[in-house]
C-alpha positions in Angstrom: 48.0 20.5 13.8 45.2 17.9 14.2 42.7 18.6 16.9 42.2 16.1 19.7 38.5 15.7 18.8 39.2 14.8 15.3 41.9 12.3 16.3 39.4 10.6 18.7 36.7 10.4 15.9 39.3 8.8 13.6 40.2 6.3 16.2 36.5 5.3 16.7 36.0 5.0 12.9 39.1 2.8 12.6 37.8 0.6 15.4 34.4 0.3 13.8 36.0 -0.6 10.4 38.1 -3.3 12.1 35.0 -4.7 13.9 33.1 -4.9 10.6 36.0 -6.6 8.9 36.2 -9.2 11.6 32.5 -9.9 11.2 32.5 -10.2 7.4 31.9 -14.0 7.5 28.4 -13.6 8.8 25.8 -14.2 6.1 24.1 -10.8 6.3 27.3 -8.8 6.2 29.0 -10.9 3.6 26.1 -10.6 1.2 25.8 -6.9 1.9 29.5 -6.3 1.0 29.2 -8.2 -2.3 25.9 -6.6 -3.4 27.1 -3.4 -5.1 23.5 -2.5 -6.0 22.6 -2.1 -2.4 25.7 -0.2 -1.3 25.9 3.5 -1.7 28.8 4.5 -3.9 29.3 7.4 -1.5 30.3 5.1 1.3 33.6 4.2 -0.4 36.7 6.4 -0.7 37.4 8.0 -4.0 40.8 6.5 -4.8 41.7 9.1 -7.4 41.7 11.9 -4.8 42.5 10.1 -1.6 46.0 11.6 -1.5 44.8 15.1 -1.9 41.8 15.3 0.4 40.5 13.4 3.5 38.1 10.5 2.9 34.4 11.4 2.7 33.7 8.7 5.2 35.2 10.9 7.9 32.4 13.5 7.2 29.5 11.1 7.6 27.4 11.6 10.7 26.1 8.8 12.9 22.6 8.7 11.4 23.7 8.1 7.8 26.1 5.4 9.0 23.3 3.6 10.8 21.1 3.8 7.7 23.7 2.2 5.6 24.4 -0.6 8.1 20.6 -1.2 8.4 20.3 -1.6 4.6 23.1 -4.2 4.7 21.2 -6.2 7.4 18.0 -6.6 5.3 17.1 -10.2 4.6 18.4 -11.3 1.2 14.9 -12.4 0.1 13.7 -8.8 0.5 16.1 -7.7 -2.2 14.6 -10.1 -4.8 12.8 -8.7 -7.8 9.0 -8.8 -7.5 8.7 -11.4 -10.2 10.9 -13.9 -8.3 9.0 -13.3 -5.0 5.7 -13.9 -6.7 7.0 -17.1 -8.2 8.2 -18.3 -4.8 4.9 -17.4 -3.1 2.9 -19.2 -5.8 4.5 -22.5 -4.6 2.5 -22.1 -1.4 -0.6 -24.3 -1.6 -2.4 -23.0 1.6 -4.3 -19.7 1.6 -3.4 -19.4 5.3 0.3 -19.4 4.4 -0.3 -16.6 1.9 -2.1 -14.6 4.5 0.9 -15.0 6.8 3.1 -13.7 4.1 1.0 -10.6 3.7 1.6 -9.7 7.4 5.5 -9.7 7.1 5.9 -6.4 5.3 4.3 -4.1 2.8 6.5 -5.4 0.1 5.6 -9.0 0.8 1.9 -8.0 1.0 2.1 -6.4 -2.4 3.6 -9.5 -4.0 1.3 -12.1 -2.3 -2.1 -10.4 -2.2 -2.7 -11.1 -6.0 -2.1 -14.8 -5.4 -4.5 -14.9 -2.5 -7.3 -13.1 -4.4 -6.6 -14.6 -7.8 -9.3 -17.3 -7.1 -11.1 -16.4 -3.8 -12.7 -19.2 -1.8 -16.4 -19.1 -2.6 -17.4 -22.8 -2.4 -19.2 -22.3 1.0 -21.4 -19.5 2.2 -19.1 -18.2 5.1 -16.2 -17.8 2.6 -18.5 -16.1 0.1 -19.7 -13.6 2.7 -16.1 -12.7 3.7 -15.2 -12.1 0.0 -18.3 -9.9 -0.6 -17.6 -7.9 2.5 -13.9 -7.3 1.6 -14.5 -6.3 -2.0 -17.1 -3.8 -0.8 -14.7 -1.9 1.4 -14.1 1.7 0.2 -10.8 2.5 1.9 -9.1 -0.9 1.8 -5.4 -1.2 1.6 -5.8 -2.8 -1.9 -8.4 -2.7 -4.6 -9.5 -6.2 -4.0 -12.2 -6.3 -6.6 -9.6 -5.7 -9.3 -7.5 -8.7 -8.0 -10.2 -11.3 -8.6 -9.4 -13.3 -11.8 -11.5 -16.4 -11.4 -14.9 -16.7 -9.8 -16.6 -20.1 -9.4 -20.1 -20.4 -7.7 -21.0 -23.8 -9.1 -20.7 -25.6 -5.7 -23.5 -23.4 -4.3 -25.7 -24.3 -7.3 -29.4 -23.5 -7.0 -28.9 -21.5 -3.8 -27.2 -18.7 -5.8 -29.5 -15.9 -6.9 -29.1 -12.6 -8.7 -28.6 -10.9 -5.4 -25.7 -13.2 -4.6 -23.9 -12.3 -7.8 -24.5 -8.6 -8.0 -21.8 -7.5 -5.4 -19.3 -9.0 -7.8 -20.3 -6.7 -10.6 -17.4 -4.4 -9.6 -15.0 -7.1 -10.5 -14.2 -6.1 -14.1 -11.0 -8.1 -14.5 -12.4 -11.6 -14.1 -10.9 -13.9 -16.7 -12.9 -17.1 -15.9 -16.5 -17.0 -14.7 -18.1 -20.3 -13.8 -21.8 -20.4 -12.9 -22.7 -24.0 -13.6 -26.2 -25.0 -12.5 -26.8 -21.7 -10.7 -30.3 -22.1 -12.2 -31.9 -19.1 -10.4 -29.6 -16.6 -12.1 -31.0 -14.4 -14.9 -29.8 -11.8 -17.4 -30.2 -9.2 -14.7 -27.0 -10.2 -12.8 -25.1 -12.2 -15.5 -25.2 -9.4 -18.1 -24.2 -6.9 -15.4 -21.2 -9.0 -14.6 -20.1 -9.2 -18.2 -20.8 -5.6 -19.1 -17.5 -3.6 -19.0 -15.3 -6.7 -18.6 -12.7 -6.7 -21.3 -10.6 -9.4 -19.7 -13.1 -12.3 -19.8 -11.6 -15.5 -21.4 -14.1 -18.2 -20.4 -17.8 -18.1 -19.5 -19.7 -21.1 -18.3 -23.5 -20.7 -17.7 -24.4 -24.4 -18.0 -28.0 -25.0 -16.9 -29.1 -21.4 -16.6 -32.6 -21.4 -18.1 -33.0 -17.7 -17.4 -30.2 -16.7 -19.7 -31.4 -15.3 -23.0 -30.0 -13.5 -26.1 -29.6 -10.3 -23.9 -26.6 -11.8 -22.1 -25.0 -13.2 -25.3 -25.3 -9.8 -27.0 -23.6 -8.2 -24.0 -20.8 -10.8 -24.3 -20.4 -9.9 -27.9 -20.0 -6.2 -27.2 -17.6 -6.5 -24.3 -15.6 -9.8 -24.3 -13.6 -9.6 -27.5 -10.9 -11.8 -26.0 -13.3 -14.7 -25.2 -11.8 -18.1 -25.8 -14.3 -20.5 -24.1 -18.1 -20.4 -24.1 -20.4 -23.0 -22.4 -24.1 -22.4 -22.7 -25.2 -26.0 -22.3 -29.0 -26.4 -21.8 -29.6 -22.6 -22.2 -32.6 -23.3 -24.3 -33.7 -19.6 -24.7 -30.6 -18.7 -26.7 -31.1 -18.4 -30.4 -29.2 -18.1 -33.6 -29.4 -14.3 -33.6 -27.3 -13.7 -30.6 -24.8 -16.4 -31.3 -24.2 -15.0 -34.8 -23.3 -11.7 -33.1 -20.9 -13.5 -30.7 -19.3 -15.3 -33.7 -18.6 -12.1 -35.5 -17.2 -10.3 -32.5 -15.3 -12.9 -30.5 -12.9 -14.2 -33.1 -10.5 -15.9 -30.6 -12.9 -18.6 -29.6 -11.4 -22.1 -29.1 -13.9 -24.1 -27.1 -17.6 -24.1 -27.5 -20.3 -26.2 -25.8 -23.9 -25.8 -27.1 -25.3 -29.0 -25.7 -29.1 -29.0 -25.6 -29.5 -25.5 -27.2 -32.6 -26.7 -29.0 -33.1 -23.5 -31.1 -29.7 -23.6 -32.8 -29.6 -24.3 -36.5 -27.0 -24.4 -39.2 -27.1 -20.6 -39.5 -25.3 -20.0 -36.1 -22.8 -22.9 -36.5 -21.8 -21.8 -40.0 -21.2 -18.3 -38.6 -18.7 -19.7 -36.0 -17.0 -21.8 -38.7 -16.4 -18.8 -40.9 -15.4 -16.3 -38.1 -13.7 -18.4 -35.4 -11.0 -20.2 -37.3 -9.1 -21.3 -34.2 -11.8 -23.5 -32.7 -10.3 -26.6 -31.1 -13.4 -28.3 -29.6 -17.1 -27.9 -30.2 -19.9 -29.9 -28.6 -23.3 -29.9 -30.3 -24.9 -32.8 -28.4 -28.6 -32.9 -28.8 -28.8 -29.9 -31.2 -31.5 -31.7 -33.2 -32.0 -29.0 -35.8 -28.5 -29.2 -37.2 -28.1 -30.6 -40.7 -25.2 -31.7 -42.9 -24.1 -28.2 -44.1 -23.0 -27.0 -40.7 -20.9 -30.1 -40.1 -19.2 -29.9 -43.5 -18.3 -26.2 -42.9 -16.9 -26.8 -39.4 -14.6 -29.5 -40.6 -13.5 -27.6 -43.7 -13.0 -24.2 -42.2 -11.7 -25.0 -38.8 -8.2 -26.3 -39.6 -7.3 -26.7 -35.9 -10.4 -28.7 -34.9 -9.6 -31.6 -32.6 -12.9 -32.6 -31.0 -16.3 -32.7 -32.7 -19.3 -34.1 -30.8 -22.6 -34.5 -32.6 -24.4 -37.0 -30.4 -28.1 -37.2 -31.1 -28.0 -34.8 -34.1 -30.4 -37.1 -35.8 -30.6 -35.2 -39.1 -26.9 -35.7 -40.0 -26.3 -38.1 -42.8 -23.5 -39.4 -45.0 -23.6 -36.2 -47.0 -22.1 -34.2 -44.1 -18.8 -36.0 -44.8 -19.2 -36.9 -48.5 -19.4 -33.1 -49.3 -15.9 -32.5 -47.9 -13.3 -31.5 -50.5 -12.1 -34.5 -52.4 -8.6 -35.6 -51.2 -8.4 -33.2 -48.3 -7.3 -34.5 -45.0 -7.9 -33.0 -41.5 -5.1 -34.5 -39.5 -5.9 -32.5 -36.4 -9.3 -34.2 -35.8 -8.8 -36.6 -32.9 -12.2 -37.2 -31.3 -15.5 -37.7 -33.2 -18.8 -38.5 -31.5 -21.7 -39.5 -33.8 -23.9 -41.3 -31.2 -27.4 -41.9 -32.5 -26.8 -40.3 -35.9 -29.2 -42.8 -37.4 -28.8 -41.7 -41.0 -25.1 -42.4 -41.0 -24.1 -45.4 -43.1 -21.0 -47.2 -44.3 -20.3 -44.6 -47.0 -20.2 -41.9 -44.5 -17.8 -43.8 -42.2 -15.5 -44.6 -45.1 -15.3 -40.9 -45.9 -14.7 -40.0 -42.3 -11.7 -42.3 -42.1 -10.3 -41.0 -45.4 -10.6 -37.4 -44.3 -9.5 -37.8 -40.7 -6.8 -40.5 -40.7 -5.5 -39.8 -37.2 -8.7 -40.2 -35.3 -8.1 -41.5 -31.8 -11.6 -41.7 -30.3 -14.5 -42.7 -32.6 -18.1 -43.1 -31.2 -20.7 -44.7 -33.5 -23.1 -46.0 -30.9 -26.6 -46.5 -32.2 -25.6 -45.9 -35.8 -27.6 -49.0 -36.7 -27.0 -48.8 -40.4 -23.3 -49.5 -40.3 -22.0 -53.0 -41.1 -18.7 -54.9 -41.2 -17.9 -52.7 -44.3 -17.6 -49.7 -42.0 -15.6 -51.6 -39.5 -13.1 -52.6 -42.3 -12.7 -48.9 -43.1 -12.1 -48.1 -39.4 -9.2 -50.6 -39.4 -7.2 -48.1 -41.6 -6.8 -46.0 -38.5 -4.3 -48.6 -37.3 -2.3 -47.7 -34.2 -4.0 -44.3 -33.9 -7.2 -45.8 -32.7 -7.5 -46.0 -28.9 -11.3 -45.7 -28.2 -14.0 -47.3 -30.3 -17.7 -47.4 -29.4 -19.9 -49.6 -31.6 -22.8 -50.3 -29.2 -26.1 -51.2 -30.8 -24.5 -51.6 -34.2 -26.3 -54.9 -34.5 -25.1 -55.8 -38.0 -21.5 -56.2 -37.0 -20.2 -59.8 -36.9 -17.2 -61.7 -35.7 -15.4 -61.1 -39.0 -15.4 -57.3 -38.6 -14.2 -57.5 -35.0 -11.4 -59.9 -35.8 -10.0 -57.6 -38.5 -10.4 -54.6 -36.1 -8.3 -56.3 -33.5 -5.7 -57.5 -35.9 -5.0 -54.0 -37.4 -5.8 -51.7 -34.5 -3.8 -53.4 -31.7 -3.6 -50.3 -29.5 -7.3 -50.1 -28.6 -7.7 -49.4 -24.9 -11.5 -49.0 -24.7 -14.1 -50.9 -26.8 -17.8 -51.1 -26.4 -19.9 -53.7 -28.4 -23.1 -53.6 -26.3 -26.1 -55.2 -28.0 -24.1 -56.5 -30.9 -26.1 -59.7 -30.9 -24.3 -61.5 -33.7 -21.0 -61.6 -31.8 -19.8 -64.9 -30.3 -17.0 -66.2 -28.2 -14.7 -65.9 -31.2 -14.8 -62.1 -31.1 -14.0 -62.0 -27.4 -11.1 -64.4 -27.9 -9.7 -61.9 -30.4 -10.3 -58.9 -28.2 -8.5 -60.7 -25.3 -5.3 -60.4 -27.4 -5.3 -56.6 -27.2 -2.2 -55.8 -25.1 -3.5 -52.5 -23.7 -7.2 -53.2 -23.3 -8.6 -51.5 -20.1 -12.3 -51.4 -20.7 -14.6 -53.7 -22.6 -18.4 -53.5 -22.9 -20.3 -56.6 -23.9 -23.8 -55.8 -22.4 -26.5 -57.9 -23.9 -24.1 -59.9 -26.1 -26.2 -63.0 -25.2 -24.0 -65.5 -27.1 -20.9 -65.2 -25.1 -20.1 -67.9 -22.5 -17.5 -68.6 -19.8 -14.9 -69.4 -22.4 -14.9 -65.7 -23.4 -14.4 -64.7 -19.8 -11.5 -67.1 -19.3 -9.9 -65.6 -22.5 -10.2 -62.1 -21.0 -8.6 -63.4 -17.8 -5.6 -65.0 -19.3 -2.1 -63.4 -18.8 -0.6 -61.5 -21.7 2.8 -61.7 -23.2 5.0 -58.8 -22.0 7.9 -57.8 -24.1 10.0 -60.0 -26.3 11.5 -62.2 -23.5 8.5 -64.5 -23.1 7.5 -63.2 -19.7 3.8 -63.0 -18.9 1.9 -60.1 -17.2 -1.6 -60.2 -15.7 -4.6 -58.8 -17.6 -4.8 -55.0 -17.8 -8.6 -54.9 -17.6 -10.0 -52.3 -15.3 -13.7 -52.1 -16.3 -15.8 -55.0 -17.6 -19.5 -54.7 -18.5 -21.3 -58.0 -18.9 -24.9 -57.2 -18.0 -27.5 -59.6 -19.5 -24.9 -62.0 -20.7 -27.1 -64.7 -19.3 -24.9 -67.7 -20.1 -22.2 -66.7 -17.7 -21.7 -68.6 -14.5 -20.1 -67.9 -11.1 -17.0 -70.0 -11.9 -16.1 -67.9 -15.0 -16.5 -64.6 -13.2 -14.5 -66.0 -10.3 -11.6 -66.7 -12.7 -11.9 -63.2 -14.1 -11.6 -61.7 -10.6 -8.6 -63.7 -9.7 -6.7 -62.9 -12.8 -7.5 -59.2 -13.2 -5.8 -57.4 -10.3 -6.6 -53.9 -11.7 -10.3 -54.6 -12.0 -12.3 -51.7 -10.4 -15.7 -52.1 -12.1 -17.7 -55.2 -12.9 -21.3 -55.0 -14.1 -23.5 -58.2 -14.0 -27.0 -56.9 -14.0 -29.5 -59.5 -15.1 -27.0 -62.4 -14.8 -29.0 -65.0 -12.9 -26.0 -66.6 -11.3 -25.2 -63.4 -9.4 -28.7 -62.5 -8.2 -28.0 -64.1 -4.8 -28.3 -62.4 -1.5 -24.8 -63.4 -0.4 -23.3 -61.8 -3.5 -25.6 -58.8 -3.8 -24.4 -57.5 -0.4 -21.1 -56.5 -2.1 -22.6 -54.6 -5.0 -23.4 -50.9 -5.0 -26.9 -49.4 -4.5 -29.1 -49.1 -7.5 -29.8 -45.5 -8.7 -32.7 -43.8 -7.1 -34.6 -43.3 -10.3 -34.8 -47.1 -11.0 -38.1 -48.8 -10.8 -38.7 -52.0 -8.8 -38.0 -54.4 -11.6 -34.7 -52.7 -12.4 -33.7 -52.8 -8.8 -34.4 -56.5 -8.6 -31.9 -57.3 -11.4 -29.3 -54.6 -10.7 -25.9 -56.0 -9.9 -22.8 -53.7 -10.3 -19.6 -54.1 -8.3 -17.2 -51.1 -8.2 -14.3 -49.9 -6.2 -14.0 -51.7 -2.9 -17.0 -53.8 -3.8 -14.9 -55.7 -6.4 -12.3 -56.5 -3.8 -14.9 -57.6 -1.3 -16.5 -59.9 -3.9 -13.1 -61.4 -4.8 -12.3 -62.1 -1.1 -15.7 -63.6 -0.5 -15.5 -66.0 -3.5 -12.0 -67.0 -2.4 -13.1 -67.7 1.1 -13.0 -71.3 2.6 -16.8 -71.3 3.1 -17.8 -70.4 -0.4 -18.5 -73.3 -2.8 -18.2 -72.6 -6.5 -19.2 -75.2 -9.1 -16.1 -76.1 -11.3 -15.7 -75.3 -14.9 -13.6 -78.2 -16.1 -11.8 -81.4 -15.1 -9.2 -80.7 -12.4 -6.8 -83.0 -14.3 -7.0 -80.8 -17.4 -6.1 -77.4 -16.0 -6.3 -75.7 -19.4 -8.9 -73.5 -21.0 -9.9 -76.1 -23.6 -10.0 -79.8 -24.0 -8.0 -81.2 -26.9 -11.2 -81.8 -28.8 -12.8 -78.5 -28.1 -11.4 -76.5 -31.1 -13.3 -74.2 -33.4 -14.1 -75.6 -36.8 -11.5 -73.5 -38.7 -8.7 -74.6 -36.4 -9.6 -78.3 -36.8 -9.5 -78.0 -40.6 -13.3 -77.9 -40.9 -15.6 -75.0 -41.8 -16.2 -72.2 -39.3 -19.3 -72.3 -37.2 -21.1 -69.6 -39.1 -19.6 -70.1 -42.5 -17.5 -66.9 -42.3 -13.8 -66.9 -43.1 -12.7 -66.1 -39.6 -9.1 -65.5 -38.5 -7.7 -68.5 -36.6 -7.3 -68.3 -32.9 -3.7 -67.6 -31.8 -1.7 -70.3 -30.3 -1.5 -68.5 -26.9 -5.2 -68.8 -26.6 -4.6 -72.1 -24.7 -3.2 -70.9 -21.4 -3.3 -72.1 -17.8 -5.8 -69.9 -16.0 -6.3 -69.6 -12.2 -10.0 -70.4 -11.7 -9.8 -70.2 -7.9 -9.2 -72.6 -5.1 -12.6 -74.2 -5.1 -12.8 -75.6 -8.6 -12.2 -79.2 -9.3 -15.0 -81.5 -10.5 -17.1 -81.8 -13.6 -19.0 -78.6 -14.7 -22.0 -80.4 -16.2 -24.5 -79.9 -13.4 -23.7 -76.2 -13.2 -24.1 -75.5 -16.9 -27.2 -77.7 -17.0 -28.8 -75.5 -14.3 -28.0 -72.5 -16.5 -30.0 -74.1 -19.3 -32.9 -75.0 -17.1 -36.2 -74.1 -18.7 -34.9 -74.5 -22.3 -36.1 -77.1 -24.8 -34.9 -80.6 -24.5 -32.2 -80.7 -27.2 -29.2 -79.8 -25.0 -25.7 -80.8 -26.3 -23.2 -82.2 -23.8 -19.7 -80.9 -24.5 -16.6 -83.3 -24.3 -15.6 -81.8 -20.9 -19.1 -82.5 -19.5 -20.4 -79.0 -20.1 -23.6 -78.1 -21.7 -24.2 -76.1 -24.9 -27.5 -74.7 -26.2 -28.2 -74.3 -29.9 -28.0 -70.6 -31.0 -31.7 -70.1 -31.2 -32.3 -71.5 -27.7 -29.6 -69.2 -26.3 -31.3 -66.2 -27.8 -34.7 -67.5 -26.6 -33.4 -67.9 -23.0 -31.8 -64.5 -22.9 -35.0 -62.8 -24.3 -37.1 -64.7 -21.8 -35.1 -63.5 -18.9 -35.3 -59.8 -20.0 -39.0 -60.1 -20.7 -39.6 -61.5 -17.2 -38.7 -58.1 -15.8 -40.0 -56.0 -18.7 -36.6 -54.7 -19.8 -36.2 -56.1 -23.3 -36.6 -52.8 -25.0 -34.4 -50.7 -22.7 -30.9 -49.6 -23.6 -27.9 -50.7 -21.7 -27.1 -47.2 -20.5 -30.5 -47.2 -18.7 -28.9 -49.4 -16.2 -25.6 -47.5 -16.0 -23.9 -50.5 -17.6 -23.2 -49.6 -21.2 -21.6 -46.7 -22.9 -19.8 -44.2 -20.7 -19.0 -40.6 -21.1 -16.0 -40.5 -23.4 -12.8 -39.1 -21.8 -11.4 -36.5 -24.1 -8.2 -35.8 -22.2 -5.2 -34.1 -23.7 -4.4 -35.0 -27.2 
């Protein structure tokens, strides 16, 4: 006979079960019923014995039942594996959001604290003080010093001292340590940071004059997983310590030794033989390097993508002629040989033969190369995107024409100080469909006709539609024959233009125009400031708006009834069936060189007076063009350009001294 107490308890259990069933559509309960991993197998009846014995559920006391129900009510996100929770938290971009997550529960704190401390905020002193105070706690909830993976103090620069860095010496799991321009740091703190750290992957101590071989030897002993090392301008580091690093750290991929003036072939050859996975190496201004180190780097490092040898003045053709005959190094994409003055045509020819997939090639100030080298470069074809031939003064229109014809994917080209180039070269360059940046600093022969060619629309696709010029940066400093009207047309037809340099162009040295240009660098002298004229960013738009304004008068370029770039009679000799101007067998101008170009709303009458003003001060033998313009003989053009630069004492200065010529090459992803 069943006792009344037991009957009452069964009735209550039945009522609870019915209540739960009726509420099974709620999200929490529904998920709990379906999640077998979170339900106790003891909470279900054993069907195999249910007819022989009472259900175990009847024996559960109230506290166990409440615990089971509480587990079913836990938020679904709390049941996710730690890996998924960390992946979700990593999507939070704000550190304050991560701090809020840490306050939800212990489990959330464990899964979010690593993200919060992975790269602590040390860009300002208050944040740095908070980090130092926290990692110094003895009884903290977490070992915060073990959570720091990346430490960057470069934003504090010269204010950082050895005392600033020493509290971080407990952080032995740092993977990336960046101390760029923290020039007060010495071996005392940096070596202590590195000692005992087996996790370090990248070390950047750029500009730390106090770093010596002691730190490098400590790196060699501890950081066997090191992949990136940047010791730019650490002039006290020698071959001895770097050889030790090369032998110990065999996983190195990226090396920057810019300005390490004591380095010789000995250290670089050690890296070539021991670090076979090198992708990028920068040896800018390592003036003691010779041919052997370059040959070994290219031959041994099969994965090499970037090789920068700017101002390594001892490097000659033999660095490349000594490579294995017939071997090709397809991985090499970027090669910088700026100011390698001993390099000639033979060396360039071998470079192209050995690295046929070069994308960026810098030969600025390699003054020995001629059109013969340029013809070899044309074999790169569509692979070539960036070419710098500034100060290669022996290059002529013939070489540039062939380069454009065979390498039609060029995006950036610099021909600064190539004094032999004329409008013909620029006409050819204007046909490049993807051209974004062009440097023509001190190309004194070019005229407004070159500028109009650059401004003309380009054919887009195969349906005959035209698209505006893609030019973004144009450098025309010391192109003294240019006028306001030509630049006005360039501005109106290049909507993407963000940089325009016109330093030394007399037509733009006017107060009403200079108000729109940027400030001259502080290190410029008085003469340089007087001729400085560079428009960038919003300044380009302001200049365009001003020149298009109703109150601005711009002398016209050609007859308003003509409306084309050329008159019928104004054709190069080779197009008209006669000899070319300079006797070269030049490629003919394409038919689409004659295009209607917007030269602005204020152009209309004859251009003769304006061009005559540009020729003022020259000898009397001035030739009037068919359209009323003025042309100076070649010798007088050169004389006028030289006279202008001499007037301010700048004839011997390089284009980059004015911020106008060669720029830092963007490596980017290959």
